[in-house]
VOPAGU-2260 file (C-alpha; in pm, 1 decimal, decimal comma):
REM VOPAGU-2260
SITE   aa  ch    i         X         Y         Z
SITE  MET   A    0    -373,9    1713,4    2063,4
SITE  ALA   A    1    -537,2    1796,1    1729,1
SITE  LYS   A    2    -202,1    1916,5    1593,3
SITE  THR   A    3     -33,6    1595,2    1703,8
SITE  LEU   A    4    -301,0    1380,8    1535,0
SITE  ALA   A    5    -268,5    1586,8    1217,6
SITE  GLN   A    6     108,1    1533,8    1221,7
SITE  GLU   A    7      68,0    1160,0    1272,6
SITE  PHE   A    8    -171,8    1145,8     978,0
SITE  THR   A    9      16,7    1369,2     732,9
SITE  LYS   A   10     359,4    1212,0     789,4
SITE  GLY   A   11     244,7     905,7     595,0
SITE  LEU   A   12     138,1    1119,7     300,5
SITE  TRP   A   13     486,2    1258,0     231,6
SITE  LYS   A   14     754,7    1257,9     501,2
SITE  GLU   A   15     728,5     883,3     567,3
SITE  ILE   A   16     539,8     774,0     256,3
SITE  PRO   A   17     602,4     409,7     183,6
SITE  PRO   A   18     771,0     285,0     -24,7
SITE  PHE   A   19     945,0     599,4    -151,5
SITE  ARG   A   20    1066,0     731,9     185,5
SITE  LEU   A   21    1070,2     425,6     411,0
SITE  VAL   A   22    1149,6     185,4     122,5
SITE  LEU   A   23     923,3     -79,8     274,4
SITE  GLY   A   24     659,4    -309,2     127,5
SITE  LEU   A   25     832,8    -335,4    -209,9
SITE  CYS   A   26     699,7    -683,4    -292,9
SITE  PRO   A   27     341,1    -571,8    -375,9
SITE  VAL   A   28     474,0    -246,5    -520,5
SITE  LEU   A   29     670,8    -438,3    -781,0
SITE  GLY   A   30     423,2    -720,7    -827,9
SITE  VAL   A   31      78,4    -564,5    -870,2
SITE  THR   A   32     135,2    -219,3   -1021,4
SITE  THR   A   33      80,9    -315,1   -1385,1
SITE  THR   A   34    -237,2    -103,6   -1377,1
SITE  VAL   A   35    -375,6     176,7   -1162,2
SITE  GLU   A   36    -673,9     -37,4   -1065,2
SITE  ASN   A   37    -451,1    -313,6    -928,2
SITE  GLY   A   38    -248,4     -60,4    -731,9
SITE  VAL   A   39    -553,4     108,0    -580,7
SITE  GLY   A   40    -714,3    -225,7    -494,5
SITE  MET   A   41    -401,2    -352,8    -322,6
SITE  GLY   A   42    -353,7     -21,4    -145,8
SITE  LEU   A   43    -708,3     -14,1      -9,4
SITE  ALA   A   44    -681,9    -372,2     111,9
SITE  THR   A   45    -354,9    -295,8     289,1
SITE  THR   A   46    -496,8      25,6     436,2
SITE  PHE   A   47    -792,8    -159,7     586,4
SITE  VAL   A   48    -565,8    -420,7     743,9
SITE  LEU   A   49    -321,2    -155,9     864,8
SITE  VAL   A   50    -586,5      62,3    1030,0
SITE  CYS   A   51    -768,8    -229,1    1193,8
SITE  ALA   A   52    -445,7    -392,1    1314,1
SITE  ASN   A   53    -319,3     -63,3    1457,6
SITE  LEU   A   54    -645,8      -9,5    1643,5
SITE  LEU   A   55    -660,5    -359,5    1791,6
SITE  VAL   A   56    -291,8    -369,9    1885,7
SITE  SER   A   57    -322,3     -31,2    2053,8
SITE  MET   A   58    -631,3    -146,0    2246,0
SITE  LEU   A   59    -456,1    -464,8    2363,0
SITE  ARG   A   60    -106,7    -322,6    2416,2
SITE  ASN   A   61    -134,2    -347,2    2795,2
SITE  VAL   A   62    -255,8    -706,6    2770,2
SITE  ILE   A   63     -15,7    -851,4    2510,4
SITE  PRO   A   64     294,2   -1000,9    2681,1
SITE  PRO   A   65     615,1    -842,0    2545,5
SITE  LYS   A   66     782,2   -1177,7    2480,6
SITE  VAL   A   67     510,4   -1295,6    2239,9
SITE  ARG   A   68     407,0    -960,4    2095,9
SITE  ILE   A   69     527,7   -1036,1    1740,2
SITE  ALA   A   70     330,2   -1360,7    1729,6
SITE  CYS   A   71      23,7   -1175,8    1859,7
SITE  PHE   A   72      67,7    -904,6    1597,0
SITE  ILE   A   73      77,8   -1165,3    1321,5
SITE  VAL   A   74    -239,8   -1331,8    1450,5
SITE  VAL   A   75    -418,9    -995,2    1457,5
SITE  ILE   A   76    -298,4    -902,2    1108,4
SITE  ALA   A   77    -382,1   -1245,5     966,0
SITE  THR   A   78    -736,5   -1214,9    1100,0
SITE  PHE   A   79    -802,6    -893,2     910,0
SITE  VAL   A   80    -625,0   -1021,0     597,8
SITE  THR   A   81    -854,4   -1322,9     596,4
SITE  LEU   A   82   -1153,5   -1089,8     626,2
SITE  VAL   A   83   -1030,1    -878,9     332,0
SITE  GLU   A   84    -965,5   -1189,0     123,5
SITE  LEU   A   85   -1314,9   -1328,0     181,9
SITE  VAL   A   86   -1483,0    -993,4     108,8
SITE  MET   A   87   -1285,9    -952,7    -214,3
SITE  GLN   A   88   -1374,6   -1304,0    -324,6
SITE  ALA   A   89   -1742,3   -1224,5    -266,0
SITE  TYR   A   90   -1767,5    -871,3    -406,9
SITE  ALA   A   91   -1458,4    -804,5    -623,1
SITE  TYR   A   92   -1363,4   -1144,7    -759,6
SITE  PRO   A   93   -1200,6   -1022,0   -1086,5
SITE  LEU   A   94    -972,0    -791,7    -885,6
SITE  PHE   A   95    -902,5   -1072,5    -640,3
SITE  LEU   A   96    -785,4   -1292,4    -928,3
SITE  LYS   A   97    -554,2   -1015,3   -1053,3
SITE  LEU   A   98    -394,8    -956,5    -714,9
SITE  GLY   A   99    -369,4   -1327,8    -645,4
SITE  LEU   A  100    -109,6   -1430,1    -386,6
SITE  PHE   A  101     -32,6   -1072,4    -286,0
SITE  ILE   A  102    -350,9   -1045,8     -76,6
SITE  PRO   A  103    -254,1   -1318,9     175,5
SITE  LEU   A  104     102,4   -1184,9     169,2
SITE  ILE   A  105     -24,4    -871,1     346,0
SITE  VAL   A  106      19,6   -1080,4     662,0
SITE  VAL   A  107     397,6   -1048,6     630,4
SITE  ASN   A  108     401,7    -699,2     481,8
SITE  CYS   A  109     672,7    -516,5     675,0
SITE  ILE   A  110     472,4    -192,1     668,8
SITE  VAL   A  111     178,7    -342,6     858,4
SITE  LEU   A  112     391,7    -538,2    1105,3
SITE  GLY   A  113     631,9    -247,2    1143,0
SITE  ARG   A  114     359,1       1,9    1235,3
SITE  ALA   A  115     215,6    -241,5    1489,6
SITE  GLU   A  116     555,7    -286,6    1652,7
SITE  ALA   A  117     697,5      64,0    1620,8
SITE  PHE   A  118     385,4     271,3    1679,8
SITE  ALA   A  119      57,4     104,6    1778,3
SITE  TYR   A  120     214,4    -100,6    2059,2
SITE  LYS   A  121     348,0     220,4    2217,3
SITE  ASN   A  122      69,0     473,8    2153,9
SITE  GLY   A  123    -299,6     532,8    2215,8
SITE  ILE   A  124    -596,1     444,6    1997,0
SITE  THR   A  125    -650,0     782,3    1828,3
SITE  SER   A  126    -283,2     828,4    1744,8
SITE  SER   A  127    -263,3     472,1    1610,6
SITE  LEU   A  128    -571,9     533,3    1396,9
SITE  ALA   A  129    -419,6     850,5    1250,3
SITE  ASP   A  130     -87,3     675,3    1189,8
SITE  GLY   A  131    -242,5     372,9    1020,3
SITE  LEU   A  132    -474,2     579,8     803,6
SITE  GLY   A  133    -197,6     816,8     691,8
SITE  ILE   A  134      52,1     541,1     613,4
SITE  GLY   A  135    -217,8     339,5     435,9
SITE  ILE   A  136    -331,7     627,1     216,8
SITE  GLY   A  137      30,0     711,6     137,2
SITE  PHE   A  138      93,6     349,7      39,4
SITE  THR   A  139    -217,3     351,0    -182,2
SITE  MET   A  140    -103,6     671,7    -353,0
SITE  SER   A  141     239,5     518,5    -413,1
SITE  LEU   A  142      93,7     208,9    -577,0
SITE  ALA   A  143    -148,0     415,8    -787,0
SITE  ALA   A  144     127,3     653,1    -903,5
SITE  LEU   A  145     363,2     374,3   -1004,9
SITE  GLY   A  146      75,9     183,6   -1165,3
SITE  ALA   A  147     -21,5     490,4   -1367,9
SITE  VAL   A  148     332,8     540,3   -1495,8
SITE  ARG   A  149     374,6     175,4   -1591,6
SITE  GLU   A  150      30,5     142,9   -1749,3
SITE  VAL   A  151      47,2     461,1   -1956,6
SITE  LEU   A  152     401,6     399,3   -2080,8
SITE  GLY   A  153     347,9      25,9   -2127,4
SITE  THR   A  154       7,2      24,9   -2296,2
SITE  GLY   A  155     -80,8     385,4   -2376,5
SITE  CYS   A  156    -397,2     346,5   -2167,3
SITE  PHE   A  157    -513,7     451,2   -1823,6
SITE  THR   A  158    -762,0     242,2   -1627,2
SITE  ILE   A  159    -996,0     438,4   -1402,6
SITE  PRO   A  160   -1010,2     235,3   -1080,2
SITE  PHE   A  161   -1316,1       7,9   -1095,0
SITE  GLY   A  162   -1427,4     188,7   -1412,7
SITE  ALA   A  163   -1347,5     227,9   -1781,1
SITE  LYS   A  164   -1014,0     218,9   -1961,8
SITE  LEU   A  165    -907,0     541,1   -2135,2
SITE  THR   A  166    -667,3     551,8   -2429,3
SITE  LEU   A  167    -425,4     839,3   -2373,6
SITE  LEU   A  168    -147,4     762,6   -2620,9
SITE  THR   A  169    -268,5     636,0   -2957,8
SITE  ALA   A  170     -80,2     381,4   -3163,9
SITE  ASP   A  171     -63,6     623,6   -3458,4
SITE  TRP   A  172     231,8     806,8   -3312,5
SITE  TYR   A  173     321,5     617,9   -2996,6
SITE  THR   A  174     481,2     276,1   -2963,0
SITE  PRO   A  175     418,1     140,4   -2612,0
SITE  PHE   A  176     715,7      33,7   -2399,9
SITE  THR   A  177     569,4    -308,6   -2330,7
SITE  PHE   A  178     850,0    -399,1   -2090,8
SITE  MET   A  179     702,4    -144,6   -1846,9
SITE  VAL   A  180     415,7    -381,6   -1766,1
SITE  GLN   A  181     659,5    -666,9   -1717,9
SITE  ALA   A  182     894,9    -738,8   -1427,4
SITE  PRO   A  183    1186,0    -521,2   -1554,4
SITE  GLY   A  184     951,3    -225,1   -1592,2
SITE  ALA   A  185     856,6    -249,6   -1225,2
SITE  PHE   A  186    1218,4    -206,2   -1117,0
SITE  ILE   A  187    1283,2      72,4   -1367,0
SITE  GLY   A  188     964,7     258,7   -1273,1
SITE  LEU   A  189    1035,9     224,7    -901,2
SITE  GLY   A  190    1395,4     337,7    -950,2
SITE  LEU   A  191    1290,3     648,3   -1141,2
SITE  MET   A  192    1029,4     740,3    -880,4
SITE  LEU   A  193    1277,6     687,8    -596,8
SITE  CYS   A  194    1518,1     915,9    -781,6
SITE  LEU   A  195    1252,7    1186,0    -813,7
SITE  MET   A  196    1156,4    1152,8    -447,8
SITE  ASN   A  197    1519,3    1191,8    -339,3
SITE  LEU   A  198    1539,2    1518,6    -533,5
SITE  VAL   A  199    1254,1    1660,7    -323,8
SITE  PRO   A  200    1322,4    1724,7      47,0
SITE  SER   A  201    1104,6    1527,7     288,4
SITE  LYS   A  202    1048,9    1823,2     521,5
């Protein structure tokens, strides 16, 4: 049992890490990863929704009618997204302004809905908790990694999440690739990281 839970948790950290293995949830990956802080904030918000939705769907899986399960999943997810949005407005308003529309869009994030449909609806509470937590942490790491690459190459700086900004590459010898913090840089950065991930076996 413990080994199974460990496997369910660790698969989201590498073997099924979104978006580099499953290639899901690319909208926030491309839209918010201009800085590490934005990536971590979006990742944590998604992780909270993912874990809570997995738990509730797993608890209600014998009650939810199969024909309306998708609609029920969306209602459950939207409830937790609303909670995250209100908490961020109250306690992390500057970050909320940076993430903008991408917070309510967690409702239709294919990672969250996909885990509810493919896993939580078919498995028990503990397994669903391990699955949601692993996938969520893996998603957060993905956003933070891409955000770090884009921020360092695009500005020469690195923002410690919810802390200070460090200058790593000085302007004396380094000219920032400013396009990396723009829309084209998101696609280039994601493409390079997907290439690197494909060079490393998933097993």
